[in-house]
N, C-alpha and C positions, 0 to 999 in steps of 0.2 A: 697223783689225782688232783684234779682242779676243783676248787671250792668257789662257790657263788656267794658274793658278799649280798646280804639282804639290806635293802634300803628302805627307810621311811621316807616320807615326803620332805621331812626336815633334813635329813641326811643327804638327800638328793639336791635339795636347794643349796645346802652348804658346799656339796661338791661343784656344783655349776657355778655358784659364786666364786669359788677359787679359780675355776676355768676362765672366768670373765676377767678377775682381777690379774691373772697371769698374761692376759691377751690372747689366749687360745680360742675363745669364742667370743663373738660380738653379742650385745645385748639385743641387737635387732635380728639375729639369726633365728630361723626356725628352730624349734626344739629338736626336730628330726636331725639337725646338724650335729647333735651331741653323740650321735652313734658312732663318730670317728674317735671318740675318746674312751669307749668301754668296749669290753670283750662282748662277743655275741651272746655268751651266756648271761652277763650282767645286763646286757640291753633287754633281754627278755623280762628280767625282773623289773627293770626300769620302766619298760612299757606298761606293765601291770600297774605299777604304783602310779604313773601318770594317769592311766585310765580310771583307777579307783578314785583319783582326786579331780577327775573331769577335765584334764588337760588333753589337748589335741596336738599331735605331732606337728601341725601346721601353725600352732601358737608360737609366739615369740618368747625368747629365752627371757626377757624382761618380765613378761607375764608369770613366769615360774618363779624367779628370784624376788619379784615384788618390789615394793618401794625401797629405794635406798636412801639413807640419810647421809649428808656430808657434813663435815665439820669444818666450818669457815675458819680461816687463818687470822 
């Protein structure tokens, strides 16, 4: 049986940040591009979470993960 992981907006941001850090997704991609990295069942849940938090699929990934802070060397 296939189980669907439930996401909160914080969980989703962490997951997307991980994809960005690994170079699998660009900060400039549309949020819709994330569909390639989730199962169909997960995507339905993710779409609901995005909608509940007023994100559009055409918004940029950077809008979802928010401001990033960099530590200077």
